NUPA-734126 format. One record per atom (N, C-alpha, C): residue number from 1; x, y, z; atom name; residue in three letters. Coordinates in steps of 0.05 Angstrom, whole numbers. Layout:
# residues N
R,pos,c1,c2,c3,site,code
R,NUM,X,Y,Z,CA,ala $
...
# end
This chain:
# residues 234
R,pos,c1,c2,c3,site,code
R,1,195,235,439,N,unk $
R,1,167,230,433,CA,unk $
R,1,164,227,403,C,unk $
R,2,148,207,394,N,unk $
R,2,143,204,366,CA,unk $
R,2,121,223,356,C,unk $
R,3,125,234,332,N,unk $
R,3,105,250,320,CA,unk $
R,3,93,234,297,C,unk $
R,4,67,233,296,N,unk $
R,4,54,215,277,CA,unk $
R,4,38,231,256,C,unk $
R,5,36,221,233,N,unk $
R,5,19,231,212,CA,unk $
R,5,-1,210,206,C,unk $
R,6,-23,217,192,N,unk $
R,6,-42,195,185,CA,unk $
R,6,-31,178,162,C,unk $
R,7,-42,155,158,N,unk $
R,7,-33,136,138,CA,unk $
R,7,-45,141,111,C,unk $
R,8,-62,161,108,N,unk $
R,8,-74,166,82,CA,unk $
R,8,-55,180,64,C,unk $
R,9,-60,176,38,N,unk $
R,9,-43,189,18,CA,unk $
R,9,-58,191,-8,C,unk $
R,10,-50,209,-25,N,unk $
R,10,-61,212,-51,CA,unk $
R,10,-39,221,-70,C,unk $
R,11,-39,209,-93,N,unk $
R,11,-19,216,-114,CA,unk $
R,11,-31,234,-135,C,unk $
R,12,-55,243,-131,N,unk $
R,12,-69,260,-151,CA,unk $
R,12,-53,284,-158,C,unk $
R,13,-40,297,-139,N,unk $
R,13,-25,321,-144,CA,unk $
R,13,5,317,-144,C,unk $
R,14,14,292,-146,N,unk $
R,14,42,286,-146,CA,unk $
R,14,55,297,-171,C,unk $
R,15,76,313,-168,N,unk $
R,15,88,327,-191,CA,unk $
R,15,108,310,-206,C,unk $
R,16,116,288,-194,N,unk $
R,16,137,271,-207,CA,unk $
R,16,165,277,-197,C,unk $
R,17,168,299,-182,N,unk $
R,17,194,306,-170,CA,unk $
R,17,193,299,-141,C,unk $
R,18,214,284,-132,N,unk $
R,18,214,275,-104,CA,unk $
R,18,242,273,-93,C,unk $
R,19,244,272,-66,N,unk $
R,19,269,267,-53,CA,unk $
R,19,277,238,-58,C,unk $
R,20,303,234,-61,N,unk $
R,20,313,207,-68,CA,unk $
R,20,333,198,-46,C,unk $
R,21,326,176,-33,N,unk $
R,21,344,164,-13,CA,unk $
R,21,353,137,-23,C,unk $
R,22,378,134,-29,N,unk $
R,22,389,109,-39,CA,unk $
R,22,409,98,-18,C,unk $
R,23,405,73,-9,N,unk $
R,23,421,61,11,CA,unk $
R,23,435,36,-1,C,unk $
R,24,456,27,12,N,unk $
R,24,472,5,-1,CA,unk $
R,24,458,-22,-3,C,unk $
R,25,443,-30,17,N,unk $
R,25,433,-57,17,CA,unk $
R,25,403,-59,24,C,unk $
R,26,388,-38,22,N,unk $
R,26,360,-38,30,CA,unk $
R,26,342,-31,7,C,unk $
R,27,324,-49,1,N,unk $
R,27,304,-45,-20,CA,unk $
R,27,276,-47,-8,C,unk $
R,28,260,-27,-13,N,unk $
R,28,233,-27,-2,CA,unk $
R,28,213,-33,-24,C,unk $
R,29,189,-43,-16,N,unk $
R,29,168,-49,-35,CA,unk $
R,29,142,-35,-27,C,unk $
R,30,124,-30,-46,N,unk $
R,30,98,-19,-39,CA,unk $
R,30,84,-38,-19,C,unk $
R,31,66,-26,-3,N,unk $
R,31,48,-40,15,CA,unk $
R,31,62,-51,40,C,unk $
R,32,87,-43,45,N,unk $
R,32,100,-52,69,CA,unk $
R,32,109,-28,86,C,unk $
R,33,117,-33,110,N,unk $
R,33,127,-12,128,CA,unk $
R,33,156,-17,134,C,unk $
R,34,172,5,134,N,unk $
R,34,201,3,138,CA,unk $
R,34,211,23,159,C,unk $
R,35,222,14,181,N,unk $
R,35,235,33,199,CA,unk $
R,35,263,40,190,C,unk $
R,36,271,64,195,N,unk $
R,36,298,73,188,CA,unk $
R,36,309,91,210,C,unk $
R,37,335,89,214,N,unk $
R,37,349,108,232,CA,unk $
R,37,367,126,215,C,unk $
R,38,359,151,214,N,unk $
R,38,373,171,197,CA,unk $
R,38,394,186,213,C,unk $
R,39,419,184,204,N,unk $
R,39,441,197,219,CA,unk $
R,39,458,215,202,C,unk $
R,40,462,208,177,N,unk $
R,40,480,224,160,CA,unk $
R,40,467,251,154,C,unk $
R,41,484,272,152,N,unk $
R,41,474,299,149,CA,unk $
R,41,458,303,124,C,unk $
R,42,467,291,102,N,unk $
R,42,451,294,77,CA,unk $
R,42,424,281,80,C,unk $
R,43,423,258,93,N,unk $
R,43,397,244,97,CA,unk $
R,43,379,260,116,C,unk $
R,44,392,273,136,N,unk $
R,44,375,289,155,CA,unk $
R,44,364,313,140,C,unk $
R,45,380,325,123,N,unk $
R,45,369,348,107,CA,unk $
R,45,346,339,89,C,unk $
R,46,349,316,77,N,unk $
R,46,328,305,60,CA,unk $
R,46,302,301,76,C,unk $
R,47,305,288,99,N,unk $
R,47,282,283,116,CA,unk $
R,47,268,308,125,C,unk $
R,48,283,328,134,N,unk $
R,48,271,353,143,CA,unk $
R,48,254,366,121,C,unk $
R,49,265,366,96,N,unk $
R,49,250,378,74,CA,unk $
R,49,226,361,67,C,unk $
R,50,228,335,69,N,unk $
R,50,205,318,64,CA,unk $
R,50,183,323,84,C,unk $
R,51,190,325,109,N,unk $
R,51,170,330,130,CA,unk $
R,51,157,357,127,C,unk $
R,52,171,377,116,N,unk $
R,52,160,403,112,CA,unk $
R,52,144,405,86,C,unk $
R,53,146,384,69,N,unk $
R,53,133,384,43,CA,unk $
R,53,111,363,43,C,unk $
R,54,113,343,26,N,unk $
R,54,92,323,23,CA,unk $
R,54,98,297,38,C,unk $
R,55,120,296,53,N,unk $
R,55,128,273,68,CA,unk $
R,55,135,249,51,C,unk $
R,56,139,254,25,N,unk $
R,56,145,232,6,CA,unk $
R,56,175,229,2,C,unk $
R,57,185,204,0,N,unk $
R,57,213,198,-6,CA,unk $
R,57,213,174,-24,C,unk $
R,58,229,175,-45,N,unk $
R,58,233,152,-62,CA,unk $
R,58,257,137,-51,C,unk $
R,59,253,112,-43,N,unk $
R,59,274,96,-31,CA,unk $
R,59,284,75,-51,C,unk $
R,60,310,77,-58,N,unk $
R,60,322,58,-77,CA,unk $
R,60,347,47,-65,C,unk $
R,61,363,33,-81,N,unk $
R,61,387,20,-71,CA,unk $
R,61,410,29,-89,C,unk $
R,62,434,31,-77,N,unk $
R,62,458,38,-92,CA,unk $
R,62,468,13,-107,C,unk $
R,63,478,17,-131,N,unk $
R,63,489,-5,-146,CA,unk $
R,63,516,-13,-134,C,unk $
R,64,526,-38,-139,N,unk $
R,64,552,-46,-128,CA,unk $
R,64,574,-28,-138,C,unk $
R,65,596,-26,-123,N,unk $
R,65,618,-8,-130,CA,unk $
R,65,630,-13,-157,C,unk $
R,66,629,-38,-166,N,unk $
R,66,641,-44,-192,CA,unk $
R,66,626,-31,-215,C,unk $
R,67,602,-21,-209,N,unk $
R,67,586,-8,-230,CA,unk $
R,67,586,22,-228,C,unk $
R,68,606,33,-213,N,unk $
R,68,608,62,-211,CA,unk $
R,68,613,74,-238,C,unk $
R,69,603,98,-242,N,unk $
R,69,606,112,-267,CA,unk $
R,69,634,122,-270,C,unk $
R,70,640,132,-294,N,unk $
R,70,667,142,-300,CA,unk $
R,70,674,166,-282,C,unk $
R,71,653,181,-274,N,unk $
R,71,658,204,-256,CA,unk $
R,71,660,195,-227,C,unk $
R,72,661,169,-223,N,unk $
R,72,664,157,-196,CA,unk $
R,72,640,165,-178,C,unk $
R,73,617,169,-190,N,unk $
R,73,593,175,-175,CA,unk $
R,73,578,148,-169,C,unk $
R,74,565,148,-146,N,unk $
R,74,550,124,-140,CA,unk $
R,74,524,123,-157,C,unk $
R,75,520,101,-170,N,unk $
R,75,496,98,-187,CA,unk $
R,75,473,87,-170,C,unk $
R,76,449,94,-178,N,unk $
R,76,425,86,-164,CA,unk $
R,76,409,67,-182,C,unk $
R,77,399,45,-170,N,unk $
R,77,382,27,-185,CA,unk $
R,77,358,43,-196,C,unk $
R,78,351,39,-221,N,unk $
R,78,331,57,-234,CA,unk $
R,78,302,53,-225,C,unk $
R,79,297,34,-207,N,unk $
R,79,270,31,-196,CA,unk $
R,79,271,37,-166,C,unk $
R,80,249,48,-156,N,unk $
R,80,248,55,-127,CA,unk $
R,80,220,51,-117,C,unk $
R,81,217,53,-91,N,unk $
R,81,191,52,-79,CA,unk $
R,81,185,80,-68,C,unk $
R,82,164,92,-77,N,unk $
R,82,155,118,-67,CA,unk $
R,82,142,113,-40,C,unk $
R,83,152,125,-19,N,unk $
R,83,142,120,8,CA,unk $
R,83,135,146,22,C,unk $
R,84,118,143,42,N,unk $
R,84,110,166,59,CA,unk $
R,84,119,162,87,C,unk $
R,85,129,183,99,N,unk $
R,85,137,183,128,CA,unk $
R,85,111,185,144,C,unk $
R,86,105,164,160,N,unk $
R,86,81,164,176,CA,unk $
R,86,87,168,206,C,unk $
R,87,112,166,214,N,unk $
R,87,119,169,242,CA,unk $
R,87,149,176,243,C,unk $
R,88,156,195,261,N,unk $
R,88,184,201,264,CA,unk $
R,88,190,211,292,C,unk $
R,89,215,208,300,N,unk $
R,89,225,216,327,CA,unk $
R,89,252,228,323,C,unk $
R,90,256,253,333,N,unk $
R,90,282,265,332,CA,unk $
R,90,298,256,356,C,unk $
R,91,323,248,352,N,unk $
R,91,340,237,373,CA,unk $
R,91,358,259,384,C,unk $
R,92,371,254,407,N,unk $
R,92,388,273,419,CA,unk $
R,92,413,280,403,C,unk $
R,93,421,261,386,N,unk $
R,93,444,265,368,CA,unk $
R,93,437,279,342,C,unk $
R,94,412,290,341,N,unk $
R,94,401,303,317,CA,unk $
R,94,394,283,295,C,unk $
R,95,397,257,300,N,unk $
R,95,387,237,281,CA,unk $
R,95,357,233,284,C,unk $
R,96,346,216,268,N,unk $
R,96,317,211,268,CA,unk $
R,96,312,181,267,C,unk $
R,97,291,173,281,N,unk $
R,97,279,147,276,CA,unk $
R,97,253,152,261,C,unk $
R,98,250,139,238,N,unk $
R,98,227,144,221,CA,unk $
R,98,214,118,214,C,unk $
R,99,188,119,207,N,unk $
R,99,174,96,197,CA,unk $
R,99,161,104,170,C,unk $
R,100,168,88,150,N,unk $
R,100,158,94,123,CA,unk $
R,100,137,73,115,C,unk $
R,101,117,81,99,N,unk $
R,101,99,62,87,CA,unk $
R,101,102,63,57,C,unk $
R,102,106,41,44,N,unk $
R,102,109,40,15,CA,unk $
R,102,83,45,1,C,unk $
R,103,84,63,-19,N,unk $
R,103,60,71,-33,CA,unk $
R,103,58,59,-61,C,unk $
R,104,79,64,-77,N,unk $
R,104,79,54,-105,CA,unk $
R,104,107,52,-116,C,unk $
R,105,112,33,-134,N,unk $
R,105,138,31,-147,CA,unk $
R,105,139,54,-168,C,unk $
R,106,163,64,-171,N,unk $
R,106,168,85,-190,CA,unk $
R,106,194,79,-206,C,unk $
R,107,196,91,-229,N,unk $
R,107,220,88,-245,CA,unk $
R,107,234,115,-246,C,unk $
R,108,260,115,-241,N,unk $
R,108,275,140,-240,CA,unk $
R,108,280,149,-269,C,unk $
R,109,271,173,-275,N,unk $
R,109,275,184,-302,CA,unk $
R,109,301,199,-304,C,unk $
R,110,306,217,-286,N,unk $
R,110,331,232,-286,CA,unk $
R,110,335,245,-259,C,unk $
R,111,360,251,-253,N,unk $
R,111,367,266,-229,CA,unk $
R,111,361,295,-234,C,unk $
R,112,354,310,-212,N,unk $
R,112,349,338,-215,CA,unk $
R,112,375,353,-212,C,unk $
R,113,384,367,-233,N,unk $
R,113,409,382,-230,CA,unk $
R,113,407,405,-211,C,unk $
R,114,429,411,-198,N,unk $
R,114,431,434,-179,CA,unk $
R,114,409,431,-157,C,unk $
R,115,404,407,-149,N,unk $
R,115,384,403,-128,CA,unk $
R,115,396,412,-101,C,unk $
R,116,379,414,-80,N,unk $
R,116,388,422,-53,CA,unk $
R,116,409,403,-43,C,unk $
R,117,418,406,-18,N,unk $
R,117,440,389,-8,CA,unk $
R,117,430,361,-1,C,unk $
R,118,415,349,-20,N,unk $
R,118,407,321,-19,CA,unk $
R,118,396,315,-47,C,unk $
R,119,397,289,-55,N,unk $
R,119,388,282,-82,CA,unk $
R,119,358,285,-86,C,unk $
R,120,351,294,-110,N,unk $
R,120,323,294,-119,CA,unk $
R,120,322,281,-147,C,unk $
R,121,299,271,-154,N,unk $
R,121,297,258,-180,CA,unk $
R,121,269,263,-191,C,unk $
R,122,267,261,-218,N,unk $
R,122,241,260,-231,CA,unk $
R,122,235,231,-235,C,unk $
R,123,211,223,-227,N,unk $
R,123,204,194,-228,CA,unk $
R,123,177,191,-242,C,unk $
R,124,173,167,-252,N,unk $
R,124,148,159,-265,CA,unk $
R,124,134,138,-248,C,unk $
R,125,109,143,-242,N,unk $
R,125,93,124,-227,CA,unk $
R,125,88,99,-244,C,unk $
R,126,92,76,-232,N,unk $
R,126,89,50,-246,CA,unk $
R,126,65,35,-234,C,unk $
R,127,43,34,-249,N,unk $
R,127,20,19,-240,CA,unk $
R,127,24,-11,-245,C,unk $
R,128,12,-27,-228,N,unk $
R,128,12,-56,-233,CA,unk $
R,128,-4,-63,-259,C,unk $
R,129,6,-81,-274,N,unk $
R,129,-7,-90,-299,CA,unk $
R,129,-16,-119,-295,C,unk $
R,130,-42,-124,-300,N,unk $
R,130,-53,-151,-298,CA,unk $
R,130,-61,-160,-326,C,unk $
R,131,-44,-175,-339,N,unk $
R,131,-50,-184,-366,CA,unk $
R,131,-72,-205,-366,C,unk $
R,132,-92,-203,-383,N,unk $
R,132,-114,-222,-384,CA,unk $
R,132,-106,-248,-397,C,unk $
R,133,-86,-248,-414,N,unk $
R,133,-81,-272,-429,CA,unk $
R,133,-64,-293,-414,C,unk $
R,134,-54,-285,-390,N,unk $
R,134,-37,-304,-375,CA,unk $
R,134,-54,-319,-355,C,unk $
R,135,-41,-333,-337,N,unk $
R,135,-54,-350,-317,CA,unk $
R,135,-73,-333,-300,C,unk $
R,136,-95,-345,-293,N,unk $
R,136,-115,-331,-277,CA,unk $
R,136,-105,-328,-248,C,unk $
R,137,-118,-310,-234,N,unk $
R,137,-111,-306,-206,CA,unk $
R,137,-114,-331,-190,C,unk $
R,138,-136,-346,-194,N,unk $
R,138,-140,-371,-178,CA,unk $
R,138,-118,-391,-184,C,unk $
R,139,-109,-393,-208,N,unk $
R,139,-87,-412,-215,CA,unk $
R,139,-61,-405,-201,C,unk $
R,140,-54,-380,-201,N,unk $
R,140,-30,-371,-188,CA,unk $
R,140,-32,-373,-158,C,unk $
R,141,-56,-367,-148,N,unk $
R,141,-61,-370,-119,CA,unk $
R,141,-56,-399,-111,C,unk $
R,142,-66,-418,-126,N,unk $
R,142,-62,-447,-120,CA,unk $
R,142,-33,-454,-120,C,unk $
R,143,-18,-444,-140,N,unk $
R,143,11,-450,-142,CA,unk $
R,143,26,-438,-118,C,unk $
R,144,18,-414,-109,N,unk $
R,144,30,-403,-85,CA,unk $
R,144,26,-421,-61,C,unk $
R,145,2,-431,-57,N,unk $
R,145,-4,-447,-34,CA,unk $
R,145,12,-473,-36,C,unk $
R,146,14,-485,-60,N,unk $
R,146,29,-510,-63,CA,unk $
R,146,59,-505,-57,C,unk $
R,147,70,-482,-66,N,unk $
R,147,98,-476,-61,CA,unk $
R,147,103,-473,-31,C,unk $
R,148,85,-459,-17,N,unk $
R,148,88,-456,11,CA,unk $
R,148,85,-482,26,C,unk $
R,149,67,-499,16,N,unk $
R,149,63,-525,30,CA,unk $
R,149,87,-542,28,C,unk $
R,150,103,-540,6,N,unk $
R,150,127,-556,4,CA,unk $
R,150,149,-546,22,C,unk $
R,151,149,-520,28,N,unk $
R,151,172,-508,43,CA,unk $
R,151,166,-504,72,C,unk $
R,152,141,-496,78,N,unk $
R,152,135,-488,106,CA,unk $
R,152,118,-509,120,C,unk $
R,153,122,-510,146,N,unk $
R,153,108,-531,162,CA,unk $
R,153,79,-524,167,C,unk $
R,154,72,-498,165,N,unk $
R,154,44,-490,171,CA,unk $
R,154,35,-468,151,C,unk $
R,155,32,-474,126,N,unk $
R,155,26,-454,106,CA,unk $
R,155,-1,-442,108,C,unk $
R,156,-20,-455,122,N,unk $
R,156,-47,-444,124,CA,unk $
R,156,-54,-433,151,C,unk $
R,157,-33,-428,167,N,unk $
R,157,-38,-417,194,CA,unk $
R,157,-52,-391,193,C,unk $
R,158,-70,-387,212,N,unk $
R,158,-86,-362,212,CA,unk $
R,158,-75,-341,231,C,unk $
R,159,-54,-348,246,N,unk $
R,159,-44,-329,266,CA,unk $
R,159,-19,-315,257,C,unk $
R,160,-12,-318,232,N,unk $
R,160,12,-305,221,CA,unk $
R,160,5,-289,196,C,unk $
R,161,22,-270,191,N,unk $
R,161,17,-252,168,CA,unk $
R,161,17,-266,142,C,unk $
R,162,37,-284,138,N,unk $
R,162,39,-298,112,CA,unk $
R,162,15,-316,107,C,unk $
R,163,6,-329,128,N,unk $
R,163,-18,-346,125,CA,unk $
R,163,-42,-329,116,C,unk $
R,164,-45,-306,128,N,unk $
R,164,-67,-288,121,CA,unk $
R,164,-64,-278,92,C,unk $
R,165,-39,-273,83,N,unk $
R,165,-35,-265,56,CA,unk $
R,165,-44,-287,36,C,unk $
R,166,-41,-312,44,N,unk $
R,166,-49,-334,27,CA,unk $
R,166,-79,-340,28,C,unk $
R,167,-91,-335,51,N,unk $
R,167,-118,-343,56,CA,unk $
R,167,-139,-322,49,C,unk $
R,168,-132,-298,46,N,unk $
R,168,-152,-277,41,CA,unk $
R,168,-150,-267,12,C,unk $
R,169,-170,-251,4,N,unk $
R,169,-171,-241,-23,CA,unk $
R,169,-154,-216,-27,C,unk $
R,170,-129,-219,-20,N,unk $
R,170,-110,-197,-24,CA,unk $
R,170,-102,-196,-54,C,unk $
R,171,-102,-172,-66,N,unk $
R,171,-95,-170,-94,CA,unk $
R,171,-67,-183,-99,C,unk $
R,172,-64,-196,-121,N,unk $
R,172,-39,-210,-127,CA,unk $
R,172,-15,-191,-127,C,unk $
R,173,-19,-166,-136,N,unk $
R,173,3,-147,-136,CA,unk $
R,173,13,-141,-108,C,unk $
R,174,-7,-137,-90,N,unk $
R,174,0,-132,-62,CA,unk $
R,174,14,-157,-50,C,unk $
R,175,3,-180,-55,N,unk $
R,175,14,-205,-45,CA,unk $
R,175,43,-209,-53,C,unk $
R,176,49,-205,-79,N,unk $
R,176,76,-210,-88,CA,unk $
R,176,95,-189,-76,C,unk $
R,177,86,-164,-73,N,unk $
R,177,104,-144,-62,CA,unk $
R,177,111,-149,-33,C,unk $
R,178,90,-157,-17,N,unk $
R,178,95,-162,11,CA,unk $
R,178,113,-186,15,C,unk $
R,179,108,-207,0,N,unk $
R,179,125,-231,2,CA,unk $
R,179,154,-226,-8,C,unk $
R,180,156,-210,-29,N,unk $
R,180,183,-203,-40,CA,unk $
R,180,199,-188,-19,C,unk $
R,181,186,-171,-4,N,unk $
R,181,199,-156,17,CA,unk $
R,181,206,-173,41,C,unk $
R,182,188,-191,49,N,unk $
R,182,192,-206,74,CA,unk $
R,182,211,-229,71,C,unk $
R,183,211,-242,49,N,unk $
R,183,228,-266,46,CA,unk $
R,183,257,-259,43,C,unk $
R,184,274,-276,53,N,unk $
R,184,303,-272,52,CA,unk $
R,184,314,-280,25,C,unk $
R,185,310,-262,6,N,unk $
R,185,320,-267,-22,CA,unk $
R,185,345,-251,-27,C,unk $
R,186,361,-259,-46,N,unk $
R,186,384,-243,-54,CA,unk $
R,186,375,-215,-63,C,unk $
R,187,392,-195,-58,N,unk $
R,187,385,-168,-66,CA,unk $
R,187,380,-166,-96,C,unk $
R,188,396,-180,-112,N,unk $
R,188,393,-179,-141,CA,unk $
R,188,365,-189,-149,C,unk $
R,189,355,-209,-136,N,unk $
R,189,329,-220,-142,CA,unk $
R,189,307,-200,-133,C,unk $
R,190,311,-187,-110,N,unk $
R,190,292,-167,-101,CA,unk $
R,190,291,-144,-121,C,unk $
R,191,313,-136,-132,N,unk $
R,191,314,-115,-152,CA,unk $
R,191,297,-123,-177,C,unk $
R,192,300,-148,-185,N,unk $
R,192,285,-158,-207,CA,unk $
R,192,255,-157,-201,C,unk $
R,193,247,-164,-177,N,unk $
R,193,219,-164,-170,CA,unk $
R,193,208,-135,-168,C,unk $
R,194,224,-117,-158,N,unk $
R,194,215,-89,-156,CA,unk $
R,194,212,-77,-184,C,unk $
R,195,229,-85,-203,N,unk $
R,195,228,-73,-230,CA,unk $
R,195,206,-85,-247,C,unk $
R,196,193,-106,-238,N,unk $
R,196,173,-119,-255,CA,unk $
R,196,145,-108,-249,C,unk $
R,197,133,-94,-268,N,unk $
R,197,106,-83,-265,CA,unk $
R,197,84,-102,-273,C,unk $
R,198,91,-122,-289,N,unk $
R,198,72,-143,-297,CA,unk $
R,198,68,-162,-274,C,unk $
R,199,44,-161,-262,N,unk $
R,199,40,-175,-237,CA,unk $
R,199,43,-205,-240,C,unk $
R,200,33,-216,-262,N,unk $
R,200,35,-245,-266,CA,unk $
R,200,64,-253,-270,C,unk $
R,201,80,-238,-284,N,unk $
R,201,108,-244,-287,CA,unk $
R,201,123,-242,-260,C,unk $
R,202,115,-222,-245,N,unk $
R,202,127,-219,-218,CA,unk $
R,202,120,-243,-201,C,unk $
R,203,96,-253,-203,N,unk $
R,203,88,-276,-188,CA,unk $
R,203,104,-301,-197,C,unk $
R,204,109,-303,-223,N,unk $
R,204,124,-326,-233,CA,unk $
R,204,153,-325,-223,C,unk $
R,205,165,-301,-222,N,unk $
R,205,192,-299,-211,CA,unk $
R,205,193,-307,-182,C,unk $
R,206,173,-298,-167,N,unk $
R,206,172,-304,-138,CA,unk $
R,206,167,-334,-134,C,unk $
R,207,150,-346,-150,N,unk $
R,207,145,-375,-148,CA,unk $
R,207,171,-391,-154,C,unk $
R,208,186,-382,-173,N,unk $
R,208,212,-396,-179,CA,unk $
R,208,231,-393,-155,C,unk $
R,209,231,-370,-143,N,unk $
R,209,248,-367,-119,CA,unk $
R,209,239,-386,-97,C,unk $
R,210,213,-388,-92,N,unk $
R,210,203,-406,-71,CA,unk $
R,210,210,-435,-77,C,unk $
R,211,206,-443,-102,N,unk $
R,211,212,-470,-110,CA,unk $
R,211,242,-476,-107,C,unk $
R,212,259,-457,-115,N,unk $
R,212,288,-461,-112,CA,unk $
R,212,296,-463,-83,C,unk $
R,213,283,-447,-66,N,unk $
R,213,289,-449,-37,CA,unk $
R,213,281,-476,-26,C,unk $
R,214,258,-486,-35,N,unk $
R,214,248,-512,-26,CA,unk $
R,214,267,-534,-35,C,unk $
R,215,277,-533,-59,N,unk $
R,215,296,-553,-69,CA,unk $
R,215,322,-552,-54,C,unk $
R,216,333,-528,-50,N,unk $
R,216,358,-525,-35,CA,unk $
R,216,355,-536,-7,C,unk $
R,217,332,-530,5,N,unk $
R,217,328,-539,33,CA,unk $
R,217,325,-569,35,C,unk $
R,218,314,-582,14,N,unk $
R,218,309,-611,15,CA,unk $
R,218,335,-627,11,C,unk $
R,219,356,-616,-1,N,unk $
R,219,380,-631,-7,CA,unk $
R,219,396,-635,19,C,unk $
R,220,398,-659,28,N,unk $
R,220,415,-665,51,CA,unk $
R,220,404,-657,77,C,unk $
R,221,377,-650,78,N,unk $
R,221,365,-641,103,CA,unk $
R,221,339,-656,107,C,unk $
R,222,331,-658,131,N,unk $
R,222,306,-672,137,CA,unk $
R,222,287,-653,151,C,unk $
R,223,262,-659,150,N,unk $
R,223,242,-642,164,CA,unk $
R,223,235,-619,147,C,unk $
R,224,219,-601,159,N,unk $
R,224,209,-577,145,CA,unk $
R,224,218,-552,160,C,unk $
R,225,218,-531,145,N,unk $
R,225,225,-505,157,CA,unk $
R,225,202,-494,174,C,unk $
R,226,207,-486,199,N,unk $
R,226,185,-475,215,CA,unk $
R,226,173,-451,200,C,unk $
R,227,148,-448,205,N,unk $
R,227,134,-425,192,CA,unk $
R,227,128,-404,214,C,unk $
R,228,134,-378,208,N,unk $
R,228,145,-367,184,CA,unk $
R,228,175,-372,181,C,unk $
R,229,186,-367,157,N,unk $
R,229,214,-371,152,CA,unk $
R,229,230,-348,163,C,unk $
R,230,257,-350,159,N,unk $
R,230,273,-327,166,CA,unk $
R,230,266,-304,147,C,unk $
R,231,261,-281,159,N,unk $
R,231,253,-258,142,CA,unk $
R,231,277,-243,132,C,unk $
R,232,273,-226,112,N,unk $
R,232,294,-210,101,CA,unk $
R,232,305,-191,122,C,unk $
R,233,330,-183,119,N,unk $
R,233,342,-163,136,CA,unk $
R,233,333,-136,129,C,unk $
R,234,316,-133,108,N,unk $
R,234,303,-107,103,CA,unk $
R,234,290,-96,128,C,unk $
# end
């Protein structure tokens, strides 16, 4: 049986210290939901403590093996998504199925020394920045629609999530995070998008990705890509 928590959250009393879960190929973004199957003992310990505490976990990604430190420790990408466990199920093998909701991007400040039998870190909350001197929301919105129109066969569909993201007054920061998570982009590009707190620059990076995909798709191929596209394996 699944045990559920409410979807509400507040960071007013967040201390900056949180459990840290870093996986090889999974990067989460704020405003999205991510299912996980927890099986490793260290990860189970982390989850149990999170459930007994504030249900918060910072989810990041491990750097490639070629970037291992001199101590042969696995390094963690310095940006993460602070997430809350909203649903979990304990399995017969003592593993867990969990559902996380992304709350806010954070920057890892330092690891907590002598932490329990799972990683903890001190993190800094990263608010979205909307610079006034750059392109307006309406201009970027228009460019998003044009990019989707070039690549997708039904960019204004009302029965799909991406169409709704384009057609409603969703904040640009939320829009870019959800699309960055959903689209099948290289992990390195997703890391760049997660690390960018300037919303307009994040939108520019995402627009370049969409335009590059459209160009690659048009070379030697005919027709349009069905909408929605192939989603990320996140």
